[in-house]
N, CA, C and O of each residue as an XYZ file, in Angstrom:
876
protein
N     -17.448    -27.891      2.313
C     -17.012    -26.493      2.350
C     -16.318    -26.219      3.674
O     -16.811    -26.617      4.730
N     -15.197    -25.553      3.627
C     -14.504    -25.221      4.866
C     -14.200    -23.732      4.871
O     -13.955    -23.133      3.824
N     -14.219    -23.148      6.050
C     -13.993    -21.710      6.108
C     -12.510    -21.396      6.240
O     -11.674    -22.292      6.352
N     -12.206    -20.109      6.223
C     -10.800    -19.683      6.243
C     -10.089    -20.146      7.510
O      -8.888    -20.417      7.487
N     -10.828    -20.237      8.617
C     -10.183    -20.624      9.862
C      -9.936    -22.129      9.947
O      -9.151    -22.572     10.785
N     -10.590    -22.927      9.094
C     -10.252    -24.344      9.069
C      -9.012    -24.574      8.217
O      -8.258    -25.521      8.442
N      -8.802    -23.670      7.205
C      -7.529    -23.761      6.484
C      -6.415    -23.235      7.373
O      -5.359    -23.857      7.496
N      -6.656    -22.082      7.994
C      -5.721    -21.563      8.975
C      -6.053    -22.238     10.303
O      -6.583    -21.616     11.224
N      -5.726    -23.528     10.375
C      -6.284    -24.355     11.425
C      -5.760    -24.092     12.822
O      -6.500    -24.297     13.785
N      -4.528    -23.651     12.981
C      -3.974    -23.504     14.313
C      -4.131    -22.077     14.816
O      -4.395    -21.152     14.049
N      -3.962    -21.924     16.113
C      -4.039    -20.590     16.711
C      -2.946    -19.690     16.146
O      -3.138    -18.483     16.001
N      -1.788    -20.293     15.825
C      -0.688    -19.500     15.290
C      -1.060    -18.910     13.932
O      -0.762    -17.748     13.656
N      -1.714    -19.713     13.080
C      -2.093    -19.232     11.764
C      -3.161    -18.134     11.863
O      -3.124    -17.143     11.135
N      -4.095    -18.336     12.769
C      -5.138    -17.334     12.974
C      -4.504    -16.024     13.442
O      -4.913    -14.944     13.016
N      -3.516    -16.124     14.310
C      -2.841    -14.932     14.815
C      -2.160    -14.163     13.686
O      -2.128    -12.932     13.705
N      -1.615    -14.883     12.700
C      -0.975    -14.232     11.572
C      -1.981    -13.389     10.804
O      -1.683    -12.255     10.431
N      -3.177    -13.936     10.564
C      -4.190    -13.187      9.835
C      -4.649    -11.963     10.631
O      -4.888    -10.904     10.051
N      -4.771    -12.098     11.939
C      -5.161    -10.955     12.769
C      -4.065     -9.890     12.742
O      -4.353     -8.694     12.698
N      -2.814    -10.332     12.769
C      -1.719     -9.366     12.677
C      -1.693     -8.702     11.299
O      -1.298     -7.543     11.169
N      -2.117     -9.446     10.272
C      -2.201     -8.850      8.939
C      -3.232     -7.727      8.931
O      -3.036     -6.707      8.269
N      -4.326     -7.909      9.659
C      -5.317     -6.839      9.783
C      -4.694     -5.605     10.432
O      -4.889     -4.482      9.969
N      -3.940     -5.830     11.514
C      -3.287     -4.713     12.191
C      -2.278     -4.032     11.268
O      -2.152     -2.808     11.248
N      -1.560     -4.865     10.502
C      -0.560     -4.314      9.596
C      -1.215     -3.456      8.530
O      -0.733     -2.363      8.232
N      -2.311     -3.937      7.949
C      -2.947     -3.166      6.882
C      -3.583     -1.892      7.437
O      -3.653     -0.880      6.740
N      -4.045     -1.937      8.686
C      -4.566     -0.723      9.318
C      -3.459      0.312      9.492
O      -3.673      1.505      9.277
N      -2.275     -0.156      9.882
C      -1.146      0.768     10.030
C      -0.695      1.279      8.667
O      -0.321      2.444      8.531
N      -0.730      0.409      7.656
C      -0.346      0.830      6.322
C      -1.332      1.849      5.767
O      -0.943      2.759      5.035
N      -2.614      1.700      6.116
C      -3.609      2.716      5.745
C      -3.219      4.080      6.309
O      -3.380      5.105      5.647
N      -2.704      4.081      7.537
C      -2.252      5.332      8.139
C      -1.045      5.896      7.379
O      -0.950      7.102      7.151
N      -0.131      5.008      6.993
C       1.045      5.445      6.230
C       0.613      6.141      4.945
O       1.128      7.201      4.588
N      -0.353      5.515      4.252
C      -0.865      6.083      3.006
C      -1.591      7.402      3.261
O      -1.465      8.344      2.478
N      -2.352      7.470      4.359
C      -3.070      8.708      4.699
C      -2.084      9.841      4.975
O      -2.337     10.988      4.606
N      -0.969      9.526      5.617
C       0.041     10.549      5.879
C       0.688     11.028      4.574
O       1.042     12.200      4.445
N       0.840     10.110      3.605
C       1.361     10.523      2.301
C       0.400     11.501      1.639
O       0.819     12.520      1.090
N      -0.889     11.185      1.694
C      -1.897     12.083      1.141
C      -1.835     13.451      1.830
O      -1.957     14.492      1.185
N      -1.644     13.423      3.142
C      -1.531     14.665      3.913
C      -0.307     15.473      3.465
O      -0.368     16.698      3.355
N       0.802     14.772      3.209
C       2.027     15.449      2.775
C       1.850     16.063      1.389
O       2.303     17.179      1.136
N       1.187     15.327      0.493
C       0.939     15.838     -0.857
C       0.076     17.099     -0.802
O       0.359     18.090     -1.475
N      -0.984     17.043      0.014
C      -1.886     18.197      0.133
C      -1.157     19.405      0.708
O      -1.396     20.538      0.290
N      -0.264     19.159      1.672
C       0.506     20.265      2.248
C       1.427     20.875      1.196
O       1.583     22.094      1.126
N       2.037     20.011      0.374
C       2.929     20.504     -0.675
C       2.151     21.359     -1.674
O       2.608     22.425     -2.086
N       0.970     20.873     -2.055
C       0.150     21.622     -3.009
C      -0.255     22.983     -2.440
O      -0.343     23.974     -3.166
N      -0.498     23.010     -1.135
C      -0.897     24.259     -0.475
C       0.282     25.175     -0.184
O       0.095     26.286      0.314
N       1.491     24.726     -0.488
C       2.669     25.538     -0.215
C       3.076     25.532      1.245
O       3.828     26.399      1.690
N       2.577     24.544      1.999
C       2.868     24.430      3.430
C       4.064     23.506      3.625
O       3.904     22.310      3.870
N       5.249     24.066      3.517
C       6.474     23.271      3.588
C       6.611     22.584      4.943
O       6.959     21.405      5.007
N       6.342     23.312      6.024
C       6.463     22.730      7.369
C       5.470     21.590      7.564
O       5.803     20.555      8.140
N       4.241     21.790      7.074
C       3.240     20.734      7.194
C       3.626     19.502      6.406
O       3.390     18.376      6.845
N       4.220     19.715      5.238
C       4.672     18.587      4.429
C       5.778     17.803      5.112
O       5.766     16.572      5.102
N       6.734     18.507      5.705
C       7.840     17.849      6.409
C       7.313     17.043      7.596
O       7.758     15.922      7.843
N       6.359     17.629      8.328
C       5.775     16.934      9.478
C       5.045     15.664      9.040
O       5.149     14.629      9.698
N       4.307     15.742      7.930
C       3.574     14.579      7.439
C       4.532     13.482      6.968
O       4.262     12.298      7.172
N       5.635     13.861      6.346
C       6.626     12.875      5.907
C       7.245     12.178      7.114
O       7.524     10.980      7.059
N       7.461     12.906      8.189
C       7.954     12.292      9.424
C       6.937     11.293      9.963
O       7.314     10.242     10.481
N       5.654     11.612      9.845
C       4.612     10.679     10.275
C       4.610      9.421      9.408
O       4.350      8.324      9.901
N       4.902      9.585      8.117
C       5.028      8.407      7.242
C       6.142      7.500      7.760
O       5.969      6.285      7.854
N       7.276      8.093      8.091
C       8.422      7.308      8.565
C       8.075      6.541      9.835
O       8.407      5.362      9.961
N       7.418      7.197     10.764
C       7.080      6.545     12.033
C       6.045      5.444     11.826
O       6.130      4.384     12.446
N       5.071      5.692     10.959
C       4.058      4.691     10.684
C       4.660      3.487      9.969
O       4.318      2.345     10.277
N       5.556      3.739      9.015
C       6.221      2.638      8.309
C       7.037      1.793      9.269
O       7.120      0.575      9.111
N       7.644      2.436     10.272
C       8.429      1.704     11.267
C       7.520      0.792     12.096
O       7.886     -0.343     12.400
N       6.342      1.288     12.458
C       5.389      0.452     13.203
C       4.904     -0.721     12.348
O       4.746     -1.837     12.841
N       4.669     -0.450     11.055
C       4.254     -1.521     10.153
C       5.344     -2.575     10.040
O       5.049     -3.768      9.977
N       6.595     -2.146     10.015
C       7.712     -3.087      9.918
C       7.808     -3.947     11.169
O       8.172     -5.120     11.087
N       7.490     -3.385     12.311
C       7.485     -4.164     13.554
C       6.387     -5.228     13.530
O       6.582     -6.336     14.030
N       5.246     -4.895     12.955
C       4.167     -5.875     12.821
C       4.565     -6.991     11.856
O       4.250     -8.160     12.082
N       5.254     -6.622     10.786
C       5.740     -7.648      9.854
C       6.701     -8.595     10.556
O       6.630     -9.810     10.372
N       7.602     -8.037     11.363
C       8.553     -8.869     12.091
C       7.823     -9.821     13.037
O       8.234    -10.970     13.197
N       6.758     -9.357     13.656
C       5.959    -10.204     14.548
C       5.312    -11.341     13.765
O       5.296    -12.485     14.219
N       4.779    -11.023     12.589
C       4.172    -12.049     11.752
C       5.202    -13.095     11.335
O       4.924    -14.294     11.356
N       6.392    -12.633     10.956
C       7.445    -13.556     10.535
C       7.854    -14.461     11.695
O       8.104    -15.649     11.492
N       7.925    -13.908     12.914
C       8.256    -14.720     14.093
C       7.209    -15.802     14.319
O       7.546    -16.952     14.601
N       5.938    -15.430     14.195
C       4.869    -16.401     14.369
C       4.931    -17.495     13.300
O       4.621    -18.656     13.569
N       5.330    -17.116     12.105
C       5.415    -18.078     11.012
C       6.634    -18.994     11.131
O       6.745    -19.979     10.402
N       7.530    -18.677     12.031
C       8.733    -19.489     12.210
C       8.503    -20.681     13.123
O       9.410    -21.488     13.326
N       7.289    -20.804     13.683
C       6.984    -21.924     14.571
C       6.826    -23.224     13.807
O       6.902    -23.254     12.579
N       6.604    -24.301     14.556
C       6.527    -25.634     13.960
C       5.108    -26.061     13.632
O       4.904    -27.159     13.113
N       4.106    -25.209     13.925
C       2.721    -25.625     13.748
C       2.263    -25.545     12.295
O       1.245    -26.139     11.936
N       2.994    -24.825     11.463
C       2.578    -24.650     10.075
C       3.290    -25.638      9.160
O       4.480    -25.903      9.333
N       2.572    -26.176      8.200
C       3.212    -27.033      7.205
C       3.941    -26.118      6.227
O       3.523    -24.979      6.023
N       5.038    -26.606      5.610
C       5.874    -25.735      4.782
C       5.142    -24.952      3.695
O       5.405    -23.756      3.565
N       4.220    -25.553      2.887
C       3.577    -24.731      1.840
C       2.805    -23.545      2.404
O       2.877    -22.438      1.869
N       2.054    -23.783      3.502
C       1.290    -22.686      4.100
C       2.216    -21.624      4.676
O       1.967    -20.425      4.545
N       3.288    -22.083      5.315
C       4.238    -21.143      5.909
C       4.848    -20.254      4.832
O       4.973    -19.044      5.021
N       5.224    -20.843      3.713
C       5.857    -20.077      2.644
C       4.880    -19.063      2.040
O       5.252    -17.921      1.770
N       3.636    -19.487      1.833
C       2.640    -18.578      1.272
C       2.381    -17.405      2.211
O       2.315    -16.255      1.777
N       2.237    -17.702      3.491
C       1.955    -16.650      4.461
C       3.164    -15.745      4.680
O       3.013    -14.553      4.944
N       4.363    -16.316      4.569
C       5.571    -15.500      4.681
C       5.649    -14.508      3.520
O       5.976    -13.337      3.716
N       5.347    -14.985      2.312
C       5.323    -14.085      1.157
C       4.249    -13.015      1.330
O       4.444    -11.855      0.968
N       3.112    -13.428      1.890
C       2.024    -12.487      2.135
C       2.475    -11.387      3.090
O       2.240    -10.207      2.831
N       3.120    -11.762      4.189
C       3.586    -10.791      5.186
C       4.586     -9.816      4.577
O       4.508     -8.609      4.805
N       5.520    -10.348      3.806
C       6.540     -9.483      3.205
C       5.961     -8.585      2.118
O       6.359     -7.427      1.988
N       5.021     -9.119      1.337
C       4.393     -8.309      0.287
C       3.561     -7.185      0.889
O       3.540     -6.069      0.370
N       2.876     -7.486      1.986
C       2.089     -6.468      2.671
C       2.999     -5.339      3.159
O       2.651     -4.162      3.064
N       4.153     -5.710      3.675
C       5.064     -4.696      4.210
C       5.666     -3.829      3.107
O       6.030     -2.679      3.351
N       5.771     -4.374      1.900
C       6.338     -3.606      0.795
C       5.455     -2.422      0.408
O       5.937     -1.449     -0.171
N       4.161     -2.506      0.728
C       3.277     -1.369      0.460
C       3.705     -0.173      1.300
O       3.824      0.947      0.803
N       3.936     -0.436      2.595
C       4.386      0.641      3.482
C       5.763      1.148      3.067
O       6.025      2.350      3.110
N       6.643      0.228      2.665
C       7.973      0.635      2.204
C       7.877      1.551      0.989
O       8.556      2.574      0.906
N       7.012      1.157      0.040
C       6.856      1.961     -1.170
C       6.264      3.326     -0.884
O       6.630      4.316     -1.517
N       5.344      3.376      0.074
C       4.752      4.657      0.454
C       5.798      5.572      1.070
O       5.816      6.772      0.798
N       6.661      5.012      1.892
C       7.743      5.808      2.484
C       8.687      6.323      1.400
O       9.146      7.464      1.464
N       8.972      5.491      0.414
C       9.843      5.934     -0.695
C       9.220      7.131     -1.407
O       9.911      8.104     -1.708
N       7.911      7.061     -1.677
C       7.234      8.180     -2.334
C       7.327      9.442     -1.467
O       7.556     10.539     -1.977
N       7.147      9.272     -0.149
C       7.237     10.411      0.760
C       8.627     11.032      0.771
O       8.769     12.254      0.818
N       9.639     10.193      0.729
C      11.010     10.714      0.732
C      11.313     11.488     -0.543
O      11.981     12.521     -0.505
N      10.820     10.988     -1.673
C      11.016     11.715     -2.930
C      10.311     13.065     -2.866
O      10.868     14.089     -3.262
N       9.086     13.056     -2.365
C       8.336     14.306     -2.236
C       9.098     15.307     -1.373
O       9.107     16.503     -1.667
N       9.732     14.823     -0.315
C      10.461     15.699      0.587
C      11.638     16.408     -0.060
O      12.128     17.412      0.459
N      12.094     15.885     -1.196
C      13.218     16.507     -1.903
C      12.761     17.596     -2.870
O      13.581     18.352     -3.391
N      11.456     17.676     -3.108
C      10.920     18.689     -4.024
C      10.576     19.929     -3.197
O       9.518     19.994     -2.571
N      11.458     20.890     -3.201
C      11.296     22.052     -2.331
C      10.506     23.182     -3.000
O       9.727     23.870     -2.341
N      10.704     23.369     -4.287
C      10.026     24.467     -4.980
C       8.619     24.052     -5.402
O       8.356     22.874     -5.642
N       7.724     25.023     -5.489
C       6.347     24.771     -5.902
C       6.309     24.254     -7.337
O       7.060     24.720     -8.195
N       5.431     23.289     -7.589
C       5.290     22.704     -8.915
C       4.137     23.367     -9.670
O       3.233     23.919     -9.042
N       4.152     23.323    -10.997
C       3.036     23.875    -11.774
C       1.720     23.171    -11.432
O       1.715     22.003    -11.043
N       0.624     23.883    -11.579
C      -0.692     23.356    -11.214
C      -1.041     22.036    -11.898
O      -1.553     21.142    -11.224
N      -0.793     21.862    -13.208
C      -1.143     20.580    -13.834
C      -0.419     19.391    -13.205
O      -0.995     18.313    -13.059
N       0.834     19.590    -12.839
C       1.603     18.509    -12.207
C       1.028     18.187    -10.831
O       0.856     17.020    -10.478
N       0.734     19.226    -10.063
C       0.188     19.006     -8.717
C      -1.189     18.356     -8.774
O      -1.531     17.533     -7.925
N      -1.981     18.731     -9.782
C      -3.310     18.126     -9.915
C      -3.195     16.629    -10.183
O      -3.897     15.833     -9.560
N      -2.313     16.241    -11.106
C      -2.140     14.817    -11.401
C      -1.506     14.083    -10.228
O      -1.819     12.919     -9.982
N      -0.625     14.751     -9.509
C      -0.011     14.151     -8.331
C      -1.068     13.860     -7.273
O      -1.028     12.811     -6.630
N      -2.014     14.780     -7.086
C      -3.088     14.578     -6.118
C      -3.989     13.421     -6.528
O      -4.394     12.623     -5.682
N      -4.308     13.321     -7.824
C      -5.157     12.223     -8.309
C      -4.458     10.882     -8.109
O      -5.084      9.910     -7.686
N      -3.164     10.829     -8.412
C      -2.393      9.594     -8.229
C      -2.401      9.154     -6.771
O      -2.537      7.969     -6.466
N      -2.255     10.120     -5.884
C      -2.224      9.810     -4.456
C      -3.575      9.302     -3.971
O      -3.639      8.376     -3.161
N      -4.649      9.901     -4.460
C      -5.978      9.455     -4.044
C      -6.277      8.041     -4.525
O      -7.019      7.314     -3.865
N      -5.714      7.639     -5.662
C      -5.862      6.258     -6.114
C      -5.142      5.296     -5.168
O      -5.612      4.186     -4.920
N      -4.004      5.733     -4.646
C      -3.289      4.926     -3.649
C      -4.144      4.767     -2.391
O      -4.270      3.665     -1.857
N      -4.725      5.863     -1.925
C      -5.587      5.834     -0.741
C      -6.792      4.925     -0.978
O      -7.143      4.114     -0.121
N      -7.411      5.062     -2.125
C      -8.594      4.264     -2.472
C      -8.250      2.774     -2.539
O      -8.981      1.941     -2.002
N      -7.140      2.443     -3.195
C      -6.726      1.050     -3.291
C      -6.438      0.437     -1.937
O      -6.777     -0.719     -1.684
N      -5.803      1.224     -1.057
C      -5.479      0.727      0.276
C      -6.740      0.484      1.080
O      -6.807     -0.477      1.847
N      -7.734      1.330      0.923
C      -9.004      1.150      1.622
C      -9.686     -0.153      1.195
O     -10.203     -0.891      2.034
N      -9.683     -0.429     -0.106
C     -10.292     -1.660     -0.603
C      -9.508     -2.899     -0.133
O     -10.100     -3.931      0.182
N      -8.186     -2.785     -0.090
C      -7.383     -3.909      0.387
C      -7.667     -4.186      1.859
O      -7.766     -5.341      2.274
N      -7.795     -3.126      2.638
C      -8.143     -3.248      4.053
C      -9.470     -3.993      4.204
O      -9.591     -4.916      5.010
N     -10.457     -3.576      3.418
C     -11.772     -4.217      3.484
C     -11.688     -5.690      3.106
O     -12.357     -6.527      3.712
N     -10.872     -6.011      2.108
C     -10.751     -7.400      1.651
C     -10.133     -8.288      2.726
O     -10.586     -9.413      2.936
N      -9.108     -7.794      3.405
C      -8.464     -8.582      4.456
C      -9.411     -8.776      5.633
O      -9.481     -9.868      6.198
N     -10.136     -7.735      6.004
C     -11.108     -7.856      7.095
C     -12.202     -8.857      6.732
O     -12.628     -9.646      7.575
N     -12.654     -8.826      5.485
C     -13.700     -9.757      5.057
C     -13.204    -11.191      5.090
O     -13.931    -12.090      5.512
N     -11.965    -11.415      4.647
C     -11.425    -12.771      4.644
C     -11.262    -13.300      6.060
O     -11.501    -14.479      6.319
N     -10.858    -12.432      6.974
C     -10.704    -12.841      8.373
C     -12.043    -13.251      8.981
O     -12.083    -14.035      9.929
N     -13.140    -12.719      8.434
C     -14.481    -13.065      8.923
C     -15.128    -14.168      8.085
O     -16.312    -14.466      8.245
N     -14.336    -14.776      7.184
C     -14.832    -15.827      6.304
C     -15.898    -15.308      5.339
O     -16.789    -16.056      4.937
N     -15.810    -14.048      4.973
C     -16.727    -13.464      3.987
C     -16.018    -13.473      2.635
O     -15.504    -12.457      2.168
N     -16.010    -14.660      2.024
C     -15.196    -14.888      0.838
C     -15.598    -13.990     -0.325
O     -14.739    -13.385     -0.966
N     -16.881    -13.900     -0.599
C     -17.328    -13.099     -1.741
C     -16.981    -11.628     -1.554
O     -16.572    -10.953     -2.499
N     -17.147    -11.135     -0.323
C     -16.805     -9.740     -0.045
C     -15.306     -9.510     -0.209
O     -14.872     -8.472     -0.707
N     -14.523    -10.504      0.221
C     -13.071    -10.393      0.081
C     -12.673    -10.341     -1.395
O     -11.835     -9.530     -1.789
N     -13.272    -11.204     -2.202
C     -12.963    -11.226     -3.635
C     -13.404     -9.933     -4.315
O     -12.727     -9.432     -5.213
N     -14.552     -9.393     -3.876
C     -15.020     -8.122     -4.429
C     -14.031     -6.999     -4.110
O     -13.752     -6.149     -4.955
N     -13.509     -7.004     -2.892
C     -12.505     -6.013     -2.512
C     -11.246     -6.144     -3.345
O     -10.652     -5.142     -3.742
N     -10.834     -7.388     -3.614
C      -9.652     -7.630     -4.444
C      -9.863     -7.099     -5.855
O      -8.947     -6.548     -6.463
N     -11.083     -7.270     -6.372
C     -11.391     -6.745     -7.709
C     -11.279     -5.222     -7.745
O     -10.830     -4.649     -8.738
N     -11.692     -4.570     -6.653
C     -11.593     -3.107     -6.591
C     -10.128     -2.664     -6.521
O      -9.754     -1.646     -7.104
N      -9.310     -3.429     -5.808
C      -7.874     -3.116     -5.755
C      -7.279     -3.202     -7.155
O      -6.502     -2.340     -7.566
N      -7.652     -4.251     -7.880
C      -7.151     -4.426     -9.245
C      -7.600     -3.259    -10.137
O      -6.830     -2.778    -10.968
N      -8.841     -2.812     -9.960
C      -9.341     -1.686    -10.747
C      -8.525     -0.418    -10.450
O      -8.188      0.340    -11.360
N      -8.222     -0.205     -9.191
C      -7.400      0.961     -8.819
C      -6.013      0.878     -9.444
O      -5.445      1.884     -9.868
N      -5.478     -0.343     -9.493
C      -4.144     -0.526    -10.074
C      -4.150     -0.181    -11.561
O      -3.212      0.443    -12.058
N      -5.207     -0.585    -12.276
C      -5.306     -0.258    -13.703
C      -5.457      1.259    -13.895
O      -4.851      1.838    -14.796
N      -6.258      1.886    -13.052
C      -6.430      3.338    -13.140
C      -5.116      4.050    -12.837
O      -4.795      5.072    -13.442
N      -4.362      3.494    -11.890
C      -3.079      4.109    -11.526
C      -2.080      4.032    -12.673
O      -1.265      4.939    -12.843
N      -2.133      2.946    -13.471
C      -1.264      2.856    -14.655
C      -1.539      4.007    -15.608
O      -0.614      4.664    -16.086
N      -2.831      4.250    -15.882
C      -3.204      5.341    -16.777
C      -2.852      6.702    -16.175
O      -2.423      7.617    -16.877
N      -3.042      6.812    -14.862
C      -2.782      8.075    -14.193
C      -1.294      8.409    -14.175
O      -0.914      9.577    -14.256
N      -0.455      7.385    -14.070
C       0.993      7.634    -14.125
C       1.363      8.256    -15.466
O       2.167      9.187    -15.520
N       0.785      7.753    -16.539
C       1.052      8.305    -17.864
C       0.600      9.768    -17.926
O       1.297     10.619    -18.479
N      -0.568     10.048    -17.356
C      -1.072     11.416    -17.347
C      -0.141     12.341    -16.580
O       0.143     13.455    -17.021
N       0.334     11.874    -15.429
C       1.227     12.696    -14.620
C       2.560     12.919    -15.327
O       3.113     14.018    -15.285
N       3.076     11.873    -15.979
C       4.344     12.025    -16.684
C       4.222     13.010    -17.842
O       5.143     13.785    -18.098
N       3.096     12.982    -18.537
C       2.881     13.946    -19.610
C       2.848     15.379    -19.060
O       3.410     16.301    -19.652
N       2.175     15.540    -17.917
C       2.132     16.861    -17.292
C       3.530     17.317    -16.890
O       3.876     18.488    -17.046
N       4.320     16.401    -16.378
C       5.691     16.726    -15.968
C       6.538     17.120    -17.171
O       7.291     18.092    -17.119
N       6.408     16.352    -18.264
C       7.222     16.613    -19.451
C       6.874     17.935    -20.116
O       7.732     18.547    -20.751
N       5.635     18.384    -19.982
C       5.199     19.632    -20.616
C       5.265     20.836    -19.673
O       4.838     21.935    -20.029
N       5.800     20.622    -18.474
C       5.780     21.695    -17.481
C       7.010     22.605    -17.540
O       7.057     23.632    -16.862
N       7.994     22.231    -18.342
C       9.198     23.064    -18.442
C      10.007     23.104    -17.156
O      10.590     24.137    -16.829
N      10.053     22.011    -16.430
C      10.774     21.953    -15.158
C      12.275     21.889    -15.382
O      12.744     21.423    -16.421
N      13.025     22.364    -14.389
C      14.469     22.188    -14.425
C      14.788     20.708    -14.204
O      13.939     19.938    -13.754
N      16.022     20.326    -14.527
C      16.404     18.914    -14.516
C      16.178     18.225    -13.157
O      15.644     17.117    -13.129
N      16.571     18.852    -12.025
C      16.361     18.160    -10.738
C      14.888     17.886    -10.446
O      14.534     16.785    -10.024
N      14.021     18.888    -10.670
C      12.599     18.673    -10.386
C      11.977     17.695    -11.385
O      11.095     16.915    -11.026
N      12.432     17.739    -12.621
C      11.937     16.795    -13.626
C      12.234     15.363    -13.196
O      11.372     14.488    -13.277
N      13.454     15.134    -12.742
C      13.847     13.795    -12.310
C      13.065     13.358    -11.073
O      12.611     12.216    -10.996
N      12.907     14.258    -10.112
C      12.183     13.927     -8.889
C      10.712     13.633     -9.177
O      10.150     12.684     -8.632
N      10.092     14.442    -10.027
C       8.677     14.224    -10.346
C       8.482     12.924    -11.117
O       7.494     12.218    -10.916
N       9.424     12.613    -11.996
C       9.355     11.339    -12.717
C       9.402     10.174    -11.731
O       8.606      9.239    -11.818
N      10.343     10.244    -10.796
C      10.479      9.163     -9.814
C       9.280      9.097     -8.869
O       8.899      8.016     -8.421
N       8.689     10.252     -8.566
C       7.506     10.254     -7.712
C       6.334      9.584     -8.418
O       5.602      8.809     -7.802
N       6.148      9.875     -9.706
C       5.084      9.227    -10.478
C       5.276      7.717    -10.498
O       4.316      6.963    -10.342
N       6.514      7.278    -10.689
C       6.818      5.845    -10.690
C       6.546      5.233     -9.314
O       6.002      4.134     -9.210
N       6.927      5.952     -8.269
C       6.770      5.429     -6.907
C       5.303      5.286     -6.525
O       4.919      4.292     -5.908
N       4.478      6.267     -6.885
C       3.057      6.205     -6.557
C       2.390      5.036     -7.268
O       1.588      4.318     -6.671
N       2.723      4.843     -8.547
C       2.131      3.732     -9.293
C       2.621      2.391     -8.764
O       1.875      1.412     -8.759
N       3.879      2.344     -8.318
C       4.432      1.096     -7.786
C       3.718      0.661     -6.510
O       3.595     -0.536     -6.250
N       3.246      1.618     -5.714
C       2.510      1.263     -4.497
C       1.231      0.506     -4.852
O       0.891     -0.480     -4.199
N       0.520      0.966     -5.888
C      -0.705      0.260     -6.279
C      -0.377     -1.113     -6.867
O      -1.169     -2.044     -6.723
N       0.770     -1.254     -7.523
C       1.204     -2.573     -8.002
C       1.373     -3.535     -6.830
O       0.976     -4.697     -6.906
N       1.966     -3.037     -5.746
C       2.196     -3.887     -4.575
C       0.887     -4.261     -3.896
O       0.749     -5.366     -3.371
N      -0.075     -3.342     -3.906
C      -1.400     -3.669     -3.380
C      -2.041     -4.774     -4.205
O      -2.664     -5.684     -3.657
N      -1.890     -4.696     -5.515
C      -2.463     -5.707     -6.393
C      -1.809     -7.062     -6.159
O      -2.482     -8.090     -6.227
N      -0.509     -7.081     -5.884
C       0.175     -8.338     -5.568
C      -0.423     -8.986     -4.322
O      -0.645    -10.196     -4.282
N      -0.679     -8.158     -3.304
C      -1.276     -8.687     -2.068
C      -2.691     -9.186     -2.330
O      -3.094    -10.220     -1.795
N      -3.446     -8.461     -3.146
C      -4.820     -8.888     -3.431
C      -4.836    -10.209     -4.183
O      -5.755    -11.008     -4.000
N      -3.834    -10.459     -5.029
C      -3.736    -11.754     -5.711
C      -3.544    -12.888     -4.706
O      -4.111    -13.970     -4.862
N      -2.742    -12.631     -3.678
C      -2.545    -13.639     -2.634
C      -3.829    -13.870     -1.855
O      -4.151    -15.003     -1.496
N      -4.562    -12.794     -1.595
C      -5.841    -12.935     -0.892
C      -6.813    -13.791     -1.696
O      -7.565    -14.582     -1.127
N      -6.798    -13.635     -3.012
C      -7.651    -14.469     -3.859
C      -7.301    -15.947     -3.674
O      -8.180    -16.802     -3.572
N      -5.999    -16.225     -3.635
C      -5.558    -17.602     -3.423
C      -6.048    -18.131     -2.081
O      -6.544    -19.255     -2.003
N      -5.916    -17.339     -1.032
C      -6.380    -17.752      0.286
C      -7.885    -17.985      0.284
O      -8.376    -18.935      0.893
N      -8.611    -17.110     -0.404
C     -10.074    -17.233     -0.457
C     -10.475    -18.537     -1.154
O     -11.407    -19.214     -0.720
N      -9.771    -18.885     -2.230
C     -10.080    -20.122     -2.943
C      -9.781    -21.343     -2.086
O     -10.512    -22.333     -2.128
N      -8.717    -21.272     -1.319
C      -8.382    -22.396     -0.442
C      -9.407    -22.580      0.672
O      -9.573    -23.677      1.205
N     -10.081    -21.507      1.012
C     -11.026    -21.582      2.131
C     -12.341    -22.221      1.721
O     -13.182    -22.490      2.579
N     -12.542    -22.469      0.441
C     -13.825    -23.038     -0.019
C     -13.854    -24.550      0.164
O     -14.850    -25.193     -0.167
């Protein structure tokens, strides 16, 4: 039996996993700011929503800088090609979560008029699933870094559960949007927002699949 740090045998590989922890912590902040923006929109606080969307942008930029650092570390000669490629995909997939969250925030920023209560309720539920999934992904990465394989796999299972719930929730939100009698611009924006929120959980599930692979290699 070998632990995760014997698979990630060099200091460079270990540094990548530690940077992944930092990246997921920053991505958690990005997701939290999205939740903050959604809540401000529901409360009719336009200024608060704009401020939260700006925080999403700044957090996503910090996450992108961490991804660039991970990619630089992976460009060294200490990693064998298969491991380098897997970890490079991991770094890029992790960053896509923050990218997707920013996309959702930008769409939200274009919705200026208040939405009907059923739409806002489903929008809030969708966002909380994103927050919940990100929390479980964070826990899974931290567990893997500590060689807690079973805990990491359990976290991955929770991410997958959130992704399945998000699929159903997207349908619920779209039904609410279609029955809300919205004008064409808001209908289109709400449709794209529902798609964007669900896509974020898809990206989390992609990362959790990679974590499962890493966990299996560590055995």
